[in-house]
C-alpha positions, 0 to 999 in steps of 0.5 A: 664652729661652736663646740659642745662640752658635757658634765656627765653626773649619771650615766656614762659618755655616749651618743655625743662622742659617737661611742656605743659602751660595751662591757670591758671596752677600753675608751682611748683619748681619741674616742674624746678628744673632740670633747676633753682635752684634759683629763685621762679617760681610763677604761670603761668597766661595767658602765662605770667610767674612770678618770685618772684627774677627775679633779682637774676641770674640762677645758674647751678643745678649740681655745683650751680655756678652762670650764671651771663649772664642767668636770668630768666626775666619776660616774656611779655603776648603773649596769653593762649598757649606759646611756649620756645624761648631761646635767649642763652643757657648754660651748665655746664662743669666738672669743673663747669664753665658755657659757652655759645655757640658763634655762629657767621656765618653760615656754609652753608644752606641746599637745597632738590633738585630733579635733580641735573643736572638742580639744578647745572645749575641754581646755577652756573648763580648766581655764584656758582660752586661745591666744589668737596672735599666737596660733595657726591653723594647725597649732593653737596657742592656749594659755590660762590666766597665770600665764601657763601656755599649751600648743594644740597641735591639730594633726593627731590621727585616732588610736584604733582603740583612742588610747595613748599609743606612748603610755597604753601600748606594750612596746614603750617608745621614746617621747614625752609622756605628760603634762604636769601642772601645779595647782592651789587644791587638788580637791578643786581639780577632782571636784571639777573632774567629778562634775564634768564626768572626766575619771581620774585614772589615778590618784590622790597620790602623796609622794611627800613632796606634793600630792598628785592625781592624773586624768585624760584629755579626750585624746588620752593625753596625760595630765598630772596635777600636784598640789605642793606640799610644805617642806617644813611646818609653820609657825606664825609670831603674831601681836595681840589680835586686837592691836597688831594690824600686820599680824591680822594680815599674816593671820588672814592670809594663812587661814585663807590658804589653808596653811596649818601652822601654830601661833605664837604670841608675843605682848605688844609694847613691853620693855622685852617685846621685839627681844622676844620677837628677836629671839624667834628670828624677827630681825627688827623686833617687830610682828608677824614673823613667819618661820618655816622650818629654820627659815624666819621671815619678818617683813609681811609683804615678804610672807606675802611673796614667799607664800605666793611661790606656793600658793597662787591664790595669794595674788590674781592669776591674770599679771597685770591684775597682780601688778595692780595688786601689788601696787596697792599693797605696797602703798599700804605698806610703805604709805598711809602713815598719817592715818595709821598714826591717828587711828591706831588698831583697836577692833574691839573698840567703837565710837572712838574720836581721831584727831583728823590732818591735812596728811589723815584726810588724804589718806582716807580719801585715797582709800575711799576712791580705791574702794570705790572703782575697783570693786564691781557688782559683778566682782565685789572684791578689788579684784576677780575673787578675794585674795591678798590685796583684799586682806592688806585693806583688812585692818583699814576696814576696822580702822574705820570702823572703830573711829567713825568714819563716814564714807560714801555708798560704795567705799562702806559696801566694800568695807561691810563686806570686807568686816563680814568676811568669815575670816575677819569675823574670826580675827575679830572675835579672838580680838574681842575676847582679849582682855590686856589693854595697851595704853598708847594704842586706846586713844580717843575715849 
């Protein structure tokens, strides 16, 4: 039989050991012997638990095995009554080894509803679809393109006023009060709610770490939507906009995500360029470097994935498409060296001549293959919407324009679409306004 250990760091020992704390009540060793044998619990006063040996590790009772990760600590005074809050739970296995439970994500949230069809119609507007393989007649599992799952439990009885028994009734019963989602832009939720006729019941509220609004589904279940806010300001270290392909990618991504940032420019191909970049956190001396507070990120793909953790639009929502998009980005990041060497980025130049080699031809053919297969008439970008994969290819589109690379019709359509994107166009104008030249990159005149 497994025996539980609890690390209490907020309130105090209560129901787990069968104790109902009372003011001034002494807690003897017998009360807690089932949980802890090392650490003398002395007294409970005004819901404050004092330990004679608070720095000693808790031990598994059955096997007397030390569990350094689980310590009983002095609990702050909270009042005359207390409830238990367990920050960590461990148990002893047959071998005596103590293990921690590692909860790393949610599988789903269950929401009780009265009418399946009505609820599905509502949640489909938020991007959810039924996963038939995981659903039953009374438990519909729905999933959105990002893999967020909800279980609609179809057995609710309507309340008299179709209100929420947990939140709207005077007596507050224990239970789950709402589901809280993270979104890219809260304005999108508010705009959708206005069009759909769904009332925003509270918000937007700025909590500092996040901006929040609340609304309700047809059964008055509360849904919370959060747009996370950066904890520190962003700074982007870039090279010249006319020449730096990797700077272009990072800048386009930040602009696309709507993330405020400061640009710090470093002139490339000088005797001090790399030292200047290193002084700003770029350990390789190469651009771009994204600074977020004290953190410096000096690799473009790492920048993309760091931002993806907060701004999901970097990559496609569908996990299979996301894997393909990252594969394409990785291919550009680590390959196509012959193309890059023969056709350095020079966005304001035209009619330059490149030296074609078998490697250059192979790289161009690979790009043409991607640009011809991935976009469709219905979805002209590489995936459902403009995103990180398209941004990775934007400098290649400028290379083909600079060096007059002839493309078949479908690939040319995608190139023209990329070059006409407002953000790409803005970057090209910034490059055209620069006056300095880097001779080593001015080839093929």
